[in-house]
All heavy atoms as an XYZ file, in Angstrom:
868
protein
N      55.764     83.022   -113.188
C      56.247     82.013   -112.269
C      55.525     80.688   -112.486
O      56.143     79.671   -112.635
C      56.077     82.498   -110.836
C      56.750     81.618   -109.834
S      57.104     82.577   -108.385
C      56.263     81.668   -107.163
N      54.205     80.696   -112.560
C      53.459     79.487   -112.777
C      53.426     79.056   -114.233
O      52.937     78.002   -114.560
N      53.921     79.913   -115.145
C      53.891     79.609   -116.572
C      55.060     78.771   -117.035
O      55.095     78.331   -118.172
C      53.875     80.917   -117.387
C      52.617     81.721   -117.128
O      51.573     81.105   -116.860
O      52.702     82.960   -117.180
N      56.043     78.551   -116.202
C      57.243     77.821   -116.605
C      56.950     76.326   -116.703
O      56.483     75.708   -115.761
C      58.373     78.063   -115.600
C      59.668     77.416   -115.995
N      60.376     77.812   -117.094
C      60.363     76.406   -115.433
C      61.464     77.072   -117.199
N      61.476     76.203   -116.202
N      57.221     75.742   -117.858
C      56.985     74.311   -118.095
C      58.248     73.537   -117.765
O      59.222     73.597   -118.507
C      56.588     74.085   -119.551
C      56.267     72.631   -119.848
O      56.215     71.817   -118.899
O      56.062     72.320   -121.026
N      58.241     72.821   -116.632
C      59.434     72.080   -116.209
C      59.616     70.785   -116.960
O      60.673     70.179   -116.907
C      59.392     71.779   -114.697
O      58.223     71.025   -114.411
C      59.423     73.064   -113.885
N      58.599     70.319   -117.692
C      58.740     69.051   -118.413
C      59.818     69.135   -119.474
O      60.459     68.151   -119.803
C      57.409     68.624   -119.030
O      57.002     69.562   -120.017
N      60.061     70.313   -120.032
C      61.120     70.470   -121.024
C      62.502     70.494   -120.372
O      63.496     70.260   -121.033
C      60.901     71.744   -121.832
C      59.730     71.602   -122.792
C      59.521     72.840   -123.589
N      58.924     73.821   -122.681
C      58.957     75.124   -122.845
N      59.552     75.645   -123.873
N      58.382     75.926   -121.988
N      62.581     70.782   -119.084
C      63.859     70.829   -118.369
C      64.404     69.438   -118.078
O      65.586     69.280   -117.824
C      63.722     71.586   -117.043
C      63.384     73.052   -117.250
O      63.607     73.566   -118.372
O      62.884     73.676   -116.300
N      63.550     68.434   -118.096
C      63.941     67.081   -117.743
C      64.063     66.226   -118.997
O      63.088     65.674   -119.486
C      62.927     66.460   -116.774
C      62.704     67.212   -115.468
C      61.575     66.574   -114.682
C      63.969     67.234   -114.648
N      65.260     66.166   -119.541
C      65.488     65.324   -120.706
C      65.434     63.869   -120.285
O      65.935     63.504   -119.221
C      66.854     65.627   -121.337
C      66.911     67.017   -121.951
O      65.850     67.498   -122.392
O      68.000     67.616   -121.971
N      64.860     63.008   -121.109
C      64.847     61.581   -120.768
C      66.266     61.028   -120.764
O      67.120     61.468   -121.533
C      64.011     60.948   -121.875
C      63.938     61.955   -122.969
C      64.203     63.302   -122.377
N      66.515     60.103   -119.866
C      67.828     59.468   -119.786
C      67.934     58.476   -120.937
O      67.034     57.654   -121.132
C      68.005     58.756   -118.426
C      69.340     58.035   -118.367
C      67.863     59.748   -117.288
N      69.013     58.551   -121.714
C      69.159     57.614   -122.833
C      69.155     56.164   -122.346
O      69.674     55.846   -121.280
C      70.525     57.971   -123.417
C      70.831     59.341   -122.920
C      70.113     59.486   -121.612
N      68.553     55.294   -123.139
C      68.437     53.881   -122.784
C      69.786     53.254   -122.450
O      69.893     52.525   -121.469
C      67.686     53.103   -123.890
C      67.715     51.609   -123.621
C      66.259     53.609   -123.996
N      70.863     53.506   -123.231
C      72.148     52.881   -122.869
C      72.620     53.248   -121.454
O      73.206     52.433   -120.763
C      73.121     53.397   -123.928
C      72.259     53.712   -125.106
C      70.960     54.213   -124.503
N      72.315     54.464   -121.013
C      72.708     54.881   -119.664
C      71.898     54.118   -118.619
O      72.450     53.601   -117.645
C      72.554     56.413   -119.471
C      72.775     56.802   -118.019
C      73.500     57.163   -120.391
N      70.604     54.025   -118.817
C      69.782     53.307   -117.841
C      70.138     51.826   -117.820
O      70.150     51.202   -116.763
C      68.272     53.487   -118.123
O      67.977     53.051   -119.444
C      67.851     54.931   -117.943
N      70.445     51.264   -118.987
C      70.847     49.860   -119.042
C      72.188     49.661   -118.328
O      72.382     48.679   -117.607
C      70.929     49.376   -120.489
C      71.272     47.916   -120.629
C      70.285     46.974   -119.948
O      69.106     47.320   -119.771
O      70.702     45.865   -119.568
N      73.108     50.602   -118.494
C      74.406     50.517   -117.818
C      74.230     50.624   -116.301
O      74.884     49.911   -115.540
C      75.351     51.603   -118.326
N      73.338     51.501   -115.860
C      73.077     51.634   -114.421
C      72.450     50.362   -113.860
O      72.808     49.919   -112.766
C      72.169     52.833   -114.146
C      72.809     54.199   -114.338
C      71.753     55.301   -114.285
C      73.887     54.435   -113.285
N      71.526     49.770   -114.596
C      70.914     48.517   -114.155
C      71.957     47.419   -114.073
O      72.019     46.680   -113.092
C      69.791     48.099   -115.115
C      68.995     46.902   -114.615
C      68.320     46.142   -115.734
N      69.226     45.650   -116.743
C      70.066     44.593   -116.602
N      70.117     43.946   -115.471
N      70.843     44.207   -117.580
N      72.817     47.333   -115.075
C      73.868     46.311   -115.078
C      74.845     46.533   -113.920
O      75.271     45.580   -113.270
C      74.614     46.324   -116.406
N      75.179     47.800   -113.654
C      76.064     48.107   -112.527
C      75.429     47.652   -111.215
O      76.079     47.012   -110.384
C      76.369     49.607   -112.467
C      77.036     50.006   -111.184
C      78.396     49.777   -110.985
C      76.310     50.570   -110.140
C      79.011     50.117   -109.796
C      76.917     50.905   -108.952
C      78.269     50.685   -108.781
O      78.863     51.010   -107.591
N      74.161     47.985   -111.023
C      73.465     47.585   -109.797
C      73.420     46.077   -109.634
O      73.625     45.543   -108.542
N      73.167     45.389   -110.726
C      73.121     43.927   -110.694
C      74.487     43.342   -110.337
O      74.596     42.427   -109.515
C      72.666     43.404   -112.056
C      72.518     41.908   -112.133
C      72.070     41.478   -113.524
O      71.027     41.987   -113.987
O      72.759     40.641   -114.130
N      75.535     43.898   -110.929
C      76.896     43.420   -110.647
C      77.284     43.712   -109.203
O      77.848     42.854   -108.518
C      77.907     44.069   -111.614
O      77.540     43.722   -112.950
C      79.324     43.598   -111.337
N      76.971     44.913   -108.719
C      77.282     45.273   -107.334
C      76.587     44.312   -106.372
O      77.195     43.818   -105.425
C      76.862     46.720   -107.042
C      77.169     47.152   -105.628
C      78.400     47.702   -105.310
C      76.238     47.003   -104.608
C      78.699     48.097   -104.014
C      76.522     47.387   -103.310
C      77.747     47.937   -103.025
O      78.047     48.316   -101.737
N      75.320     44.020   -106.641
C      74.568     43.104   -105.788
C      75.185     41.713   -105.795
O      75.337     41.081   -104.743
C      73.094     43.042   -106.233
O      72.534     44.353   -106.131
C      72.290     42.072   -105.396
N      75.572     41.241   -106.975
C      76.184     39.914   -107.094
C      77.511     39.849   -106.333
O      77.788     38.889   -105.612
C      76.381     39.574   -108.575
C      76.445     38.118   -108.853
C      76.444     37.750   -110.327
N      77.091     38.727   -111.184
C      76.498     39.323   -112.228
N      75.264     39.026   -112.541
N      77.146     40.181   -112.962
N      78.341     40.896   -106.466
C      79.624     40.937   -105.761
C      79.400     41.012   -104.247
O      80.073     40.326   -103.472
C      80.494     42.119   -106.255
C      81.694     42.350   -105.358
C      80.934     41.885   -107.693
N      78.441     41.829   -103.821
C      78.152     41.948   -102.391
C      77.677     40.622   -101.810
O      78.074     40.231   -100.707
C      77.097     43.036   -102.152
N      76.852     39.900   -102.557
C      76.380     38.586   -102.084
C      77.528     37.582   -102.000
O      77.594     36.781   -101.072
C      75.269     38.062   -102.982
C      73.970     38.778   -102.760
C      72.874     38.220   -103.625
N      71.636     38.954   -103.395
C      70.683     39.053   -104.275
N      70.783     38.452   -105.453
N      69.604     39.740   -104.007
N      78.421     37.598   -102.988
C      79.578     36.698   -102.964
C      80.478     37.032   -101.780
O      80.969     36.136   -101.084
C      80.357     36.791   -104.272
N      80.690     38.319   -101.534
C      81.490     38.746   -100.387
C      80.822     38.300    -99.092
O      81.490     37.786    -98.186
C      81.668     40.265   -100.410
C      82.348     40.819    -99.191
C      83.702     40.600    -98.979
C      81.642     41.566    -98.262
C      84.340     41.117    -97.852
C      82.262     42.085    -97.146
C      83.617     41.850    -96.938
N      79.508     38.463    -99.005
C      78.765     38.049    -97.811
C      78.934     36.561    -97.566
O      79.209     36.134    -96.438
C      77.288     38.405    -97.957
N      78.802     35.778    -98.605
C      78.943     34.329    -98.475
C      80.356     33.961    -98.020
O      80.537     33.148    -97.116
C      78.621     33.666    -99.804
O      78.827     32.284    -99.737
N      81.349     34.576    -98.636
C      82.749     34.307    -98.288
C      83.050     34.680    -96.834
O      83.758     33.951    -96.140
C      83.670     35.074    -99.229
C      85.110     35.033    -98.848
N      85.897     33.908    -99.043
C      85.906     35.962    -98.267
C      87.112     34.152    -98.596
N      87.147     35.390    -98.126
N      82.502     35.808    -96.397
C      82.785     36.306    -95.047
C      81.830     35.753    -93.998
O      81.996     36.020    -92.811
C      82.732     37.837    -95.034
N      80.820     34.997    -94.420
C      79.848     34.464    -93.471
C      78.953     35.544    -92.889
O      78.582     35.478    -91.716
N      78.591     36.524    -93.705
C      77.781     37.654    -93.259
C      76.432     37.672    -93.971
O      76.287     37.131    -95.059
C      78.490     38.973    -93.574
C      79.829     39.249    -92.910
C      80.469     40.476    -93.529
C      79.636     39.433    -91.415
N      75.474     38.335    -93.349
C      74.219     38.647    -94.012
C      74.541     39.665    -95.106
O      75.475     40.452    -94.973
C      73.229     39.232    -92.990
C      71.892     39.520    -93.568
N      71.617     40.694    -94.233
C      70.764     38.781    -93.602
C      70.360     40.660    -94.640
N      69.825     39.516    -94.267
N      73.779     39.687    -96.192
C      74.090     40.592    -97.309
C      74.091     42.064    -96.900
O      74.916     42.847    -97.381
C      73.135     40.363    -98.478
O      71.804     40.616    -98.097
N      73.199     42.461    -95.986
C      73.185     43.847    -95.522
C      74.451     44.177    -94.740
O      75.028     45.256    -94.891
C      71.944     44.116    -94.649
O      70.779     43.752    -95.394
C      71.851     45.572    -94.253
N      74.908     43.246    -93.911
C      76.151     43.448    -93.162
C      77.332     43.554    -94.117
O      78.233     44.373    -93.926
C      76.390     42.298    -92.183
C      75.356     42.244    -91.069
O      74.409     43.067    -91.072
O      75.476     41.370    -90.193
N      77.326     42.724    -95.157
C      78.409     42.758    -96.139
C      78.418     44.084    -96.888
O      79.489     44.657    -97.131
C      78.282     41.598    -97.119
N      77.245     44.582    -97.229
C      77.169     45.878    -97.907
C      77.749     46.971    -97.019
O      78.501     47.833    -97.483
C      75.710     46.203    -98.293
O      75.236     45.179    -99.171
C      75.594     47.552    -98.971
N      77.440     46.931    -95.736
C      78.006     47.906    -94.802
C      79.527     47.761    -94.732
O      80.251     48.761    -94.736
C      77.392     47.735    -93.412
N      80.000     46.523    -94.679
C      81.450     46.289    -94.637
C      82.126     46.832    -95.898
O      83.215     47.413    -95.821
C      81.759     44.799    -94.480
C      81.442     44.235    -93.122
S      82.563     44.806    -91.831
C      84.094     44.062    -92.375
N      81.499     46.671    -97.052
C      82.061     47.197    -98.295
C      82.176     48.718    -98.213
O      83.195     49.299    -98.596
C      81.215     46.759    -99.515
C      81.374     45.251    -99.747
C      81.594     47.547   -100.766
C      80.376     44.661   -100.728
N      81.151     49.373    -97.700
C      81.185     50.835    -97.555
C      82.259     51.260    -96.556
O      82.963     52.246    -96.773
C      79.817     51.376    -97.137
C      78.742     51.192    -98.184
C      79.025     51.927    -99.490
O      79.653     53.008    -99.471
O      78.611     51.422   -100.546
N      82.396     50.519    -95.461
C      83.410     50.830    -94.444
C      84.806     50.639    -95.029
O      85.695     51.478    -94.845
C      83.195     49.979    -93.179
C      81.881     50.371    -92.497
C      84.360     50.122    -92.220
C      81.408     49.396    -91.436
N      85.012     49.527    -95.756
C      86.302     49.275    -96.399
C      86.636     50.378    -97.397
O      87.774     50.869    -97.439
C      86.275     47.933    -97.141
C      86.465     46.681    -96.317
C      86.033     45.453    -97.114
C      87.905     46.543    -95.884
N      85.666     50.773    -98.178
C      85.879     51.811    -99.176
C      86.273     53.130    -98.521
O      87.220     53.786    -98.959
C      84.605     51.993   -100.014
O      84.772     53.026   -100.944
N      85.556     53.510    -97.475
C      85.879     54.755    -96.770
C      87.276     54.692    -96.167
O      88.033     55.669    -96.216
C      84.844     55.040    -95.680
N      87.619     53.521    -95.619
C      88.951     53.368    -95.027
C      90.035     53.502    -96.092
O      91.031     54.172    -95.899
C      89.072     52.026    -94.320
C      90.413     51.857    -93.633
C      90.545     50.509    -92.967
O      90.684     49.513    -93.705
O      90.506     50.468    -91.737
N      89.825     52.852    -97.245
C      90.810     52.924    -98.322
C      90.964     54.341    -98.860
O      92.057     54.739    -99.255
C      90.439     51.969    -99.449
C      90.661     50.514    -99.074
C      90.203     49.537   -100.141
O      89.640     49.973   -101.176
O      90.409     48.327    -99.936
N      89.870     55.116    -98.871
C      89.922     56.494    -99.340
C      90.420     57.455    -98.272
O      90.697     58.616    -98.562
C      88.538     56.941    -99.824
C      88.010     56.227   -101.062
C      86.549     56.601   -101.304
C      88.866     56.565   -102.279
N      90.515     56.967    -97.041
C      90.959     57.819    -95.936
C      89.931     58.859    -95.528
O      90.273     59.911    -95.007
N      88.660     58.552    -95.751
C      87.595     59.484    -95.392
C      86.823     58.960    -94.194
O      86.437     57.793    -94.169
C      86.609     59.691    -96.567
O      86.075     58.428    -96.948
C      87.299     60.324    -97.762
N      86.593     59.797    -93.189
C      85.827     59.346    -92.025
C      84.416     58.931    -92.432
O      83.819     59.525    -93.320
C      85.772     60.580    -91.126
C      86.837     61.493    -91.616
C      87.015     61.182    -93.076
N      83.917     57.897    -91.803
C      82.568     57.409    -92.090
C      81.807     57.324    -90.779
O      82.054     56.439    -89.965
C      82.628     56.036    -92.768
C      81.298     55.423    -93.167
C      80.575     56.302    -94.190
C      81.506     54.033    -93.729
N      80.900     58.250    -90.583
C      80.084     58.242    -89.368
C      78.958     57.226    -89.533
O      78.580     56.875    -90.660
C      79.484     59.630    -89.130
O      78.520     59.918    -90.133
N      78.396     56.764    -88.433
C      77.235     55.876    -88.536
C      76.090     56.512    -89.323
O      75.415     55.823    -90.080
C      76.860     55.626    -87.072
C      78.163     55.734    -86.345
C      78.882     56.866    -87.044
N      75.886     57.826    -89.177
C      74.816     58.503    -89.922
C      75.084     58.470    -91.421
O      74.177     58.211    -92.219
C      74.667     59.939    -89.445
N      76.319     58.702    -91.825
C      76.657     58.668    -93.244
C      76.534     57.237    -93.781
O      76.038     57.024    -94.880
C      78.060     59.206    -93.476
C      78.411     59.337    -94.933
C      79.728     60.063    -95.143
C      80.002     60.216    -96.629
N      81.238     60.920    -96.885
N      76.985     56.255    -93.003
C      76.836     54.857    -93.406
C      75.360     54.525    -93.594
O      74.972     53.881    -94.565
C      77.473     53.921    -92.374
C      77.311     52.431    -92.640
C      77.990     52.024    -93.954
C      77.869     51.621    -91.480
N      74.530     54.994    -92.680
C      73.087     54.777    -92.754
C      72.530     55.290    -94.074
O      71.765     54.596    -94.753
C      72.409     55.482    -91.579
O      71.017     55.384    -91.659
N      72.928     56.492    -94.463
C      72.485     57.057    -95.742
C      72.971     56.216    -96.920
O      72.226     55.971    -97.864
C      73.001     58.490    -95.916
C      72.309     59.481    -95.016
O      71.209     59.179    -94.501
O      72.871     60.576    -94.818
N      74.210     55.769    -96.860
C      74.799     55.041    -97.983
C      74.188     53.658    -98.196
O      74.096     53.199    -99.329
C      76.313     54.912    -97.808
C      77.038     56.223    -98.005
C      78.528     56.114    -97.762
O      78.992     55.276    -97.005
N      79.281     56.975    -98.418
N      73.788     53.005    -97.122
C      73.246     51.650    -97.274
C      71.725     51.614    -97.218
O      71.125     50.548    -97.355
C      73.864     50.665    -96.253
C      73.550     51.061    -94.816
C      75.369     50.552    -96.475
C      74.057     50.078    -93.770
N      71.106     52.770    -97.024
C      69.650     52.852    -97.085
C      68.918     52.258    -95.903
O      67.798     51.778    -96.048
N      69.536     52.290    -94.736
C      68.870     51.815    -93.519
C      68.595     52.996    -92.601
O      69.279     54.020    -92.672
C      69.757     50.818    -92.767
C      70.019     49.468    -93.413
C      70.935     48.638    -92.524
C      68.730     48.721    -93.681
N      67.646     52.841    -91.719
C      67.414     53.869    -90.712
C      68.626     53.927    -89.792
O      69.430     52.987    -89.727
C      66.168     53.546    -89.893
O      66.408     52.405    -89.069
N      68.743     55.023    -89.062
C      69.875     55.150    -88.141
C      69.836     54.051    -87.085
O      70.860     53.462    -86.741
C      69.895     56.536    -87.488
C      71.123     56.758    -86.661
C      72.341     57.017    -87.255
C      71.058     56.684    -85.278
C      73.487     57.198    -86.496
C      72.193     56.870    -84.511
C      73.410     57.135    -85.125
N      68.649     53.737    -86.591
C      68.516     52.683    -85.579
C      68.935     51.322    -86.102
O      69.626     50.561    -85.424
N      68.505     51.003    -87.332
C      68.880     49.721    -87.937
C      70.384     49.664    -88.190
O      71.012     48.618    -88.003
C      68.110     49.500    -89.232
N      70.972     50.790    -88.596
C      72.422     50.838    -88.821
C      73.172     50.662    -87.510
O      74.186     49.965    -87.456
C      72.830     52.154    -89.507
O      72.149     52.249    -90.766
C      74.330     52.222    -89.751
N      72.661     51.245    -86.448
C      73.281     51.090    -85.133
C      73.259     49.620    -84.705
O      74.258     49.082    -84.213
C      72.557     51.966    -84.113
O      73.170     51.860    -82.847
N      72.133     48.955    -84.923
C      72.019     47.526    -84.605
C      72.997     46.716    -85.446
O      73.672     45.811    -84.943
C      70.569     47.039    -84.835
O      69.705     47.781    -83.973
C      70.429     45.562    -84.561
N      73.082     47.031    -86.737
C      74.011     46.358    -87.633
C      75.454     46.531    -87.139
O      76.221     45.567    -87.071
C      73.858     46.929    -89.049
C      74.757     46.381    -90.135
C      74.031     46.435    -91.475
C      76.037     47.165    -90.253
N      75.835     47.771    -86.780
C      77.196     48.020    -86.297
C      77.463     47.299    -84.979
O      78.567     46.773    -84.765
C      77.454     49.523    -86.159
C      77.590     50.276    -87.484
C      77.610     51.779    -87.248
C      78.819     49.822    -88.239
N      76.467     47.243    -84.111
C      76.624     46.492    -82.859
C      76.900     45.023    -83.151
O      77.743     44.384    -82.519
C      75.376     46.621    -81.983
C      75.224     47.999    -81.382
O      76.175     48.771    -81.302
N      74.006     48.327    -80.983
N      76.175     44.479    -84.133
C      76.352     43.075    -84.522
C      77.754     42.841    -85.099
O      78.439     41.889    -84.734
C      75.263     42.716    -85.543
C      75.173     41.284    -85.906
C      73.922     40.937    -86.726
N      73.709     41.763    -87.907
C      72.681     42.607    -88.077
N      71.764     42.736    -87.139
N      72.560     43.300    -89.186
N      78.201     43.722    -85.992
C      79.539     43.577    -86.578
C      80.634     43.770    -85.528
O      81.672     43.112    -85.570
C      79.734     44.575    -87.730
C      78.924     44.301    -88.995
C      79.122     45.431    -90.008
C      79.300     42.957    -89.609
N      80.391     44.670    -84.584
C      81.363     44.902    -83.510
C      81.431     43.696    -82.572
O      82.512     43.286    -82.151
C      80.978     46.160    -82.730
C      82.041     46.655    -81.789
C      81.692     48.014    -81.217
O      80.499     48.317    -80.985
O      82.634     48.781    -80.979
N      80.283     43.083    -82.290
C      80.228     41.936    -81.378
C      81.027     40.748    -81.901
O      81.614     39.996    -81.122
C      78.777     41.518    -81.119
N      81.055     40.567    -83.232
C      81.804     39.449    -83.799
C      83.222     39.852    -84.209
O      83.959     39.048    -84.780
C      81.064     38.788    -84.991
C      79.756     38.169    -84.521
C      80.855     39.750    -86.137
N      83.596     41.102    -83.927
C      84.967     41.535    -84.162
C      85.290     42.035    -85.557
O      86.461     42.205    -85.892
N      84.278     42.292    -86.377
C      84.543     42.789    -87.729
C      84.835     44.281    -87.757
O      85.537     44.753    -88.660
C      83.390     42.483    -88.672
C      83.340     41.058    -89.110
N      84.391     40.421    -89.720
C      82.354     40.138    -89.011
C      84.054     39.177    -89.991
N      82.824     38.971    -89.558
N      84.261     45.044    -86.852
C      84.530     46.481    -86.792
C      84.770     46.902    -85.354
O      84.331     46.237    -84.407
C      83.374     47.346    -87.373
C      83.149     47.064    -88.846
C      82.105     47.193    -86.594
N      85.492     47.972    -85.230
C      85.594     48.669    -83.950
C      85.125     50.090    -84.222
O      85.131     50.550    -85.362
C      87.047     48.690    -83.418
O      87.890     49.296    -84.390
C      87.536     47.292    -83.112
N      84.707     50.769    -83.194
C      84.265     52.157    -83.376
C      85.146     53.065    -82.546
O      85.453     52.773    -81.396
C      82.804     52.315    -82.974
C      81.880     51.594    -83.932
C      80.454     51.951    -83.689
N      79.765     50.794    -83.092
C      78.476     50.761    -82.857
N      77.736     51.797    -83.111
N      77.928     49.686    -82.342
N      85.555     54.141    -83.172
C      86.378     55.130    -82.487
C      85.757     56.503    -82.689
O      84.937     56.697    -83.575
C      87.802     55.096    -83.050
O      87.787     55.323    -84.447
N      86.164     57.440    -81.869
C      85.630     58.803    -81.971
C      86.102     59.458    -83.258
O      87.244     59.323    -83.655
C      86.104     59.659    -80.800
C      85.598     59.172    -79.472
C      84.279     59.827    -79.141
N      83.783     59.251    -77.901
C      82.533     58.908    -77.721
N      81.656     59.085    -78.659
N      82.130     58.390    -76.598
N      85.177     60.181    -83.918
C      85.549     61.008    -85.059
C      86.171     62.262    -84.476
O      85.587     62.914    -83.617
C      84.320     61.347    -85.917
C      83.724     60.060    -86.489
C      84.693     62.318    -87.038
C      82.429     60.281    -87.238
N      87.363     62.595    -84.927
C      88.117     63.682    -84.315
C      87.408     65.030    -84.387
O      87.561     65.853    -83.503
C      89.498     63.770    -84.933
C      90.333     62.550    -84.598
C      91.750     62.678    -85.073
O      92.186     63.733    -85.498
N      92.483     61.582    -84.970
N      86.601     65.261    -85.437
C      85.931     66.555    -85.562
C      84.600     66.604    -84.818
O      84.021     67.661    -84.683
C      85.677     66.895    -87.046
O      84.894     65.855    -87.625
C      86.995     67.052    -87.796
N      84.119     65.469    -84.339
C      82.819     65.419    -83.684
C      82.884     64.440    -82.520
O      82.878     63.241    -82.703
C      81.751     64.977    -84.688
C      80.343     64.966    -84.085
O      80.182     65.281    -82.880
O      79.406     64.647    -84.827
N      82.920     64.953    -81.303
C      83.089     64.100    -80.129
C      81.865     63.220    -79.879
O      81.935     62.251    -79.153
C      83.396     64.955    -78.902
C      84.742     65.663    -79.048
C      85.045     66.552    -77.870
N      85.550     65.923    -76.677
C      86.669     65.230    -76.540
N      87.403     64.999    -77.592
N      87.054     64.770    -75.380
N      80.716     63.546    -80.498
C      79.503     62.753    -80.280
C      79.498     61.479    -81.107
O      78.991     60.460    -80.681
C      78.251     63.565    -80.627
C      78.052     64.761    -79.724
C      76.994     65.657    -80.286
N      77.504     66.208    -81.552
C      76.771     66.743    -82.489
N      75.481     66.825    -82.362
N      77.303     67.217    -83.596
N      80.017     61.564    -82.321
C      79.941     60.432    -83.236
C      81.072     59.445    -83.034
O      82.102     59.756    -82.459
N      80.855     58.232    -83.495
C      81.915     57.222    -83.505
C      82.029     56.687    -84.916
O      81.037     56.307    -85.530
C      81.614     56.094    -82.524
C      81.703     56.552    -81.087
C      81.785     55.409    -80.127
N      80.614     54.541    -80.255
C      80.546     53.340    -79.724
N      81.563     52.844    -79.056
N      79.471     52.599    -79.848
N      83.221     56.676    -85.414
C      83.487     56.248    -86.776
C      83.741     54.755    -86.801
O      84.598     54.260    -86.085
C      84.717     57.020    -87.254
C      85.371     56.523    -88.490
C      86.649     57.290    -88.753
O      86.723     58.484    -88.491
O      87.586     56.648    -89.240
N      83.005     53.996    -87.610
C      83.323     52.578    -87.717
C      84.706     52.408    -88.348
O      85.032     53.071    -89.317
C      82.250     52.032    -88.654
C      81.235     53.088    -88.793
C      81.887     54.375    -88.453
N      85.523     51.572    -87.774
C      86.848     51.311    -88.335
C      87.084     49.810    -88.311
O      86.716     49.140    -87.353
C      87.912     52.030    -87.514
N      87.688     49.287    -89.355
C      87.954     47.855    -89.389
C      89.034     47.500    -88.394
O      90.006     48.213    -88.216
C      88.412     47.430    -90.787
C      87.330     47.458    -91.843
C      87.935     47.162    -93.187
C      86.250     46.475    -91.514
N      88.869     46.360    -87.771
C      89.949     45.836    -86.958
C      90.618     44.717    -87.761
O      90.283     44.481    -88.918
C      89.450     45.349    -85.586
C      88.557     44.128    -85.671
O      88.352     43.603    -86.791
O      88.084     43.672    -84.636
N      91.569     44.010    -87.160
C      92.346     42.989    -87.880
C      91.457     41.902    -88.469
O      91.667     41.459    -89.587
C      93.387     42.377    -86.950
N      90.431     41.458    -87.725
C      89.578     40.380    -88.238
C      88.785     40.860    -89.461
O      88.643     40.138    -90.435
C      88.630     39.899    -87.158
C      87.769     38.762    -87.648
C      87.026     38.092    -86.533
N      86.142     37.086    -87.086
C      85.107     36.619    -86.468
N      84.808     37.043    -85.256
N      84.340     35.708    -87.030
N      88.285     42.076    -89.403
C      87.569     42.605    -90.548
C      88.463     42.785    -91.753
O      88.074     42.550    -92.882
N      89.700     43.159    -91.513
C      90.640     43.362    -92.598
C      90.992     42.044    -93.308
O      91.351     42.058    -94.472
C      91.912     44.037    -92.091
N      90.840     40.922    -92.631
C      91.176     39.634    -93.265
C      90.171     39.270    -94.349
O      90.460     38.406    -95.169
C      91.227     38.487    -92.242
O      89.948     38.331    -91.638
C      92.291     38.726    -91.198
N      89.016     39.934    -94.388
C      88.038     39.631    -95.424
C      88.378     40.323    -96.738
O      87.701     40.134    -97.727
C      86.618     40.074    -94.990
O      86.616     41.484    -94.766
C      86.165     39.309    -93.761
N      89.454     41.070    -96.787
C      89.828     41.800    -98.003
C      90.304     40.886    -99.106
O      90.393     41.277   -100.239
C      90.904     42.828    -97.704
C      90.387     43.977    -96.908
C      91.454     44.988    -96.753
N      91.013     45.976    -95.799
C      91.584     47.108    -95.632
N      92.638     47.432    -96.343
N      91.145     47.960    -94.759
N      90.634     39.686    -98.815
C      91.026     38.773    -99.882
C      92.453     38.610    -99.893
O      93.323     38.278   -100.410
């Protein structure tokens, strides 16, 4: 059990893959910032809106907890962010049908106008 060498199990990631991931991250950040500027949002709020839009387009429920995981904020910070977006009319929250405790962020008409 203690004799197993795990270093051989972890192949190094090829440089082209890591470079592609870095380029993807850079492009995503640039697009999110441009969207934030266009929509008059803070970049973190824009990132949340992008995740909400994506979930809506895919038809998948997005709970505040799942959004929190996706954007890398604590649940409390995500709740504050959603309150801020709801206050300015970018999102509304409705009950997730499978879980009466949670509320799923959903775009309203004003939020949908940021789609371009």
